[in-house]
BAVEXDREN-819649 format. One record per residue (C-alpha): x, y, z. Coordinates in steps of 0.05 Angstrom, whole numbers, padded with zeros to 5 digits, always signed. Each point is the difference from the previous one (the first is absolute). Layout:
N
XYZ ...
***
This chain:
67
+00310+01135+00714 +00025-00062-00036 +00074-00016+00025 +00025-00008-00074 -00025+00064-00018 +00061+00048+00005 -00011+00054-00051 -00063+00033-00041 +00005+00019-00073 -00058+00041-00032 +00004+00020-00073 -00032+00067-00017 -00016+00029-00061 -00008+00081-00011 +00019+00049-00054 -00034+00007-00068 -00016-00048-00053 +00053+00030-00041 +00053-00006+00057 -00021-00048+00054 +00039-00002+00062 +00007-00067+00032 +00028-00002+00072 +00005-00052+00058 -00017+00015+00069 +00048-00038+00042 -00017-00015+00075 +00037-00040+00054 -00043-00039+00042 +00044-00016+00059 +00052-00036-00039 +00061-00030+00035 +00049+00023-00052 -00031+00066-00016 -00029+00023-00072 +00043+00048-00042 -00013+00045-00055 +00065+00021-00041 +00039-00021+00063 -00039+00040+00056 -00045-00034+00050 -00069+00012-00002 -00047-00002+00055 -00075-00022+00010 -00025+00072-00033 +00031-00024-00065 +00035+00030-00057 -00022+00008-00071 +00051-00033-00057 +00006+00018-00069 +00029-00028-00063 +00072-00026+00010 -00007-00001+00074 +00028-00058+00038 -00038-00030+00050 +00031-00049+00050 -00039-00044+00047 +00046-00047+00043 +00046-00029-00053 -00044+00012-00059 +00011+00059-00047 -00051+00025-00047 +00005+00050-00053 -00060+00042-00030 +00003+00000-00075 -00051+00020-00049 -00026-00052-00054 
***
């Protein structure tokens, strides 16, 4: 494993054409400081994140927005 990669984000699209559902699958890759979704630490099994969820990887925080 690359020592610089601590987390994995994968964009998923499902739902219907009229109402698509966009999510992000967040997986911790044995990071030193942990990976969090909405303040809850996740493990290597991962967690689905939805619109307006906050993802924290180290000191970086990402918020899922549409558009």
